[in-house]
Structures are given as structure tokens and as C-alpha cells.
C-alpha positions in Angstrom: -6.8 -7.4 -0.2 -9.6 -5.9 -2.3 -12.1 -8.7 -1.4 -11.4 -8.1 2.3 -12.0 -4.4 1.9 -15.2 -5.1 0.0 -16.5 -7.4 2.7 -15.3 -5.4 5.8 -14.6 -1.9 4.6 -11.4 0.0 5.4 -10.1 0.2 8.9 -11.5 2.8 11.3 -9.0 5.4 12.4 -6.5 4.2 9.8 -6.1 5.6 6.3 -5.0 3.1 3.7 -3.3 4.7 0.7 -1.7 2.8 -2.2 1.3 4.0 -4.1 1.9 3.0 -7.7 5.6 3.1 -8.3 8.3 1.4 -10.3 6.1 0.9 -13.4 8.1 -1.0 -16.0 6.8 -2.7 -19.2 8.4 -6.0 -18.4 6.4 -6.5 -15.2 3.1 -8.5 -14.9 1.2 -5.6 -13.4 2.1 -3.2 -16.3 0.4 -0.9 -16.9 -0.5 -0.4 -13.3 -3.8 1.4 -14.0 -5.1 -1.5 -16.0 -4.0 -4.0 -13.3 -5.7 -1.9 -10.6 -8.9 -1.8 -12.7 -8.8 -5.6 -13.2 -8.4 -6.0 -9.4 -11.2 -3.6 -8.7 -8.9 -1.6 -6.4 -10.7 1.1 -4.5 -8.1 2.3 -2.0 -6.9 5.9 -2.6 -3.9 5.9 -4.9 -0.8 8.0 -5.3 1.1 7.7 -8.5 4.9 8.1 -7.9 6.9 10.3 -10.2 9.6 9.2 -12.6 12.3 9.9 -9.9 10.4 7.6 -7.5 10.2 10.3 -4.9 7.5 8.6 -2.8 9.2 5.2 -2.8 12.5 6.8 -1.9 11.0 8.7 1.0 9.7 5.4 2.5 12.9 3.5 1.8 11.3 1.1 -0.6 13.6 -1.7 -1.6 11.3 -4.4 -3.0 7.8 -5.0 -4.3 5.4 -5.2 -2.7 6.5 -2.8 0.1 4.4 -1.8 3.1 4.9 1.3 5.3 2.8 2.7 8.1 2.9 6.3 9.2 1.5 7.5 12.5 -0.6 10.6 13.0 2.6 12.7 13.6 4.0 11.6 10.2 6.6 9.2 11.6 7.2 5.8 9.8 6.3 3.3 12.5 6.4 0.1 10.4 8.2 -0.9 7.2 8.5 -4.3 5.5 9.1 -5.7 2.0 7.3 -8.7 0.5 3.9 -10.1 0.8 1.6 -9.3 3.7 -1.2 -11.6 4.4 -4.8 -10.4 5.1 -4.4 -11.4 8.7 -1.0 -9.5 8.8 -2.6 -6.4 7.4 -5.5 -6.6 9.8 -3.1 -7.0 12.8 -1.1 -4.0 11.5 -4.2 -1.8 11.1 -5.4 -2.7 14.6 -1.9 -1.9 16.1 -1.9 1.4 14.3 -5.4 2.3 15.5 -4.2 1.7 19.1 -1.2 4.1 18.8 
């Protein structure tokens, strides 16, 4: 996604925020801060606590996990697994039209 954001910017009227959660030494993206640096990730980032409070609040059950929240704070979209660039663009456009 980072190359898309670099080329097109973030989405108007949609805030994109990343959550780093479930950090475990046996995963390929550990430690997450180094992985995010390597990827050149520029989206705002929230680091989940050891109790995984953020992921629990969104009902995370897999990695990656995507959730969308509307302006009133309601979760309006949730899915586990990969989301293509086109899927993310479609999602952002839908959210902008809420």
C-alpha cells in the first residue's frame, strides 16, 4: 500500500490509521518498527498494548485485519486477510460517501 500512498496520497475525507498489534518474535514482521521502517510506512500508527486492547475492540481474529469506522465511531466494515490496492481504494471511496 505504501507505493500507492506515495503516488496518490491518502484519501480525502478518510483517515487511514495503522495498528501494530500481536508482535511476536517468531513472525516475519518482527520487530514491527523495523519492518515498518523497511517498508517506508508513513500512515499514522497506533501501537497496541500487551493486552491487545485495540485489536480486541475491533474484533481482530487474523492478520492482516481491516476495520473501518464512520464519523460517529461505528464500525462499518471489518474483514480479515489481504486487501488489494483496488479493494482498499473502493473501501475508502465508499467511506467518503457515507
